[in-house]
N, C-alpha and C positions, 0 to 999 in steps of 0.2 A: 293731471298728466297720467297718461295711461302707461301702465308699466308693460313692458313687453319682455316676455321671457323667451328666450331663444330655445327652440327645441333642439335637443341634442340629436344629432343624426344617429340612427341605429347602426350598430356595428355590422358590417357585412360579414365579418369573420365569424360571428356567432351563427348567422343564418347558414353560411357555407359549412360550418362544422356540423350543424344539425342535419343538413342534407347529406353530407358525406357519411355520417354515422348511420342514417337510415338506409342508404345504399349499401353500406358494408353489411348491415344486418340482413337485408334481403338477399344479398349475394351469398352470405354464409348459409342461410336456410336453403336456398336453391341449390348451391354447389356442394354443400356439405352433407347431402343425403337426407336432409330434413324434409319434412312435408308440410304443406299448408293445411292438411286435413286435421281435424280435431282428434280423430281416432286412428290408430295405426297398430298393426300386429303382424308378426311373421311366424311361420311354422316350418320346421325342417322335416323332410320325408326321407325314408330309407327304402328305395325300391328293391333292394336285394342285390345279389351277385349274379353274374352271368358266367357260365362255365362252358368251355368248348368240348366237343366230343373227340373221337379219334377214328382213324382208319389205318390199320397196320396189318402186316403179314408176319406171321411167326416164321421161324426157320423150318424149311421143308423137312419132313421126317420120312424115314424109310425109303422106299423107291424100289420097284421091281420091274424087270422086263419080262414080257410074255410073247411067245410066237403063237399065232392062231394055227399054225401048222404042227409045231412040235411041243408046245406047252411052255412051262416056266424056263427061263434062261438064267443060269447061275452066274455066268461070266460074259457080259455083253462084249467085252473086248476081244474074246476069242471066238465068238459066234460068227458064222458065215451066212449072211442073208442071201436068198436067191430070188430071181424074178418071180412075181406072183405071190410073194409072201407079205404078210402084214405083221408088224411088231407093235406092241403097245408098252408104254412105260407109265406106271401108275405110282403116284406119290401123294401124300397128304400134306396139307398146310393149314394152319389155324389162321382164320381171319377174325380180327377184332374190329367190330364196327359199332360205334356208339354215337348217337345223335338222333334226336327225334325226327328231323327232316332229311336224314342222310339217305341217299340212294347212290349205288355204286355198281360198276361192272367189273368183271374179272376178265383178264386177257393175258396173252403171251405173245412173244415175238417168234414163236416156233416156226412160222412160215418163212421167216427171214432171219435166222440166227447167224451168228458168226461161225461159219462152217470152215473147218480146216481139213484139207485133204483133196481128194479127187473131184475136179469140177464136173466130170461126166456123171459120177455116181450122185453127187449132190444135186445136179440138175434133174436126174431121173426120179429121185425120191419125192414122194408127196407127203407133206406133214400137215397134221391138224391137231387141235386140242379140244377136249371136252371137260366140263366141270360138273360135278355132282355134289349134292349135300344130302346125306341120309339116303342115298340111292336114287334121288330124284334129280333130273337134269336141271341145271341152273338156267333160269331165264333172266334176261336183263330188263330193267335194272333190278338188282337186289336191294332190299331195304335193310336198314340196320336192325340187328338183333341185339337183345341185351346181352352183353358179354361177348363170348367167343364161339364161333362155329367152325367145325372142321370141314374143309373142302377137299374132295378127292379130285386130283388133276390127272387126266388120262391123255397122254400124248400118243398119237397114232402115226406110225411111219409105214407107208405103203410103197413097196418096190413093184412097180407095174410089170406084168408078165411080158409086155411088148418091149422091154428094155433091151438095147443092143449089146453086142459083144464088147464095146468100149467100156462097159461098166464092170467087167470081170476084174478080179484081183485088185479092187480099189478100196480105199478106206476114207471115211469121213468121221469127223468128231463134231457132234452137236454141242458146241461150246457157247457159253454165255447166253443160254436160253433164260429169258427173264419172265417171271410171273408178276403180274401187276394187278392191283386193285385201284380203280380210279373213280373218284367221286364224279357224279354227273349232276348238273343243275336240275332244279325242279322242272319236270316236263320237258327235259332236253333229249330224251331218247326217242 
């Protein structure tokens, strides 16, 4: 008689457990930042710091009026301008400009300040401004200098000779005149 031994069925639970354990291991390696490479290394670099520059105007200093007809003017408030005369106001201001690629312009709103007083006289006066550094006219754009440079601002007020009688005994106050330094983009001028 032949003996028959019944084979025991393999437990599916052992096979399932093995597959699940393998899957979890692969998932941990892939999701946990591990690598399948045999060699691995990291290095940290320190590229340094970045610092910004500046563009600032100091407080305007001094300031003097001058008539091309009569010379220095001590008290502009009591001076009486007449048609055909040109007055200049000269003042210095420090400009601090730092930045290797910094380019800037200087300007003023002198041609359109907040004028208080006679509309007739205000309309007759012609205003302009000039900027110089070390006696040389400023050309735009300026480039940054290391540190601070002193800029001489000269405002010119012309009372045209042809001005009519309506401009007599009038007063204007050049108020809120703004001097500005403005950065311009590279090649923007």
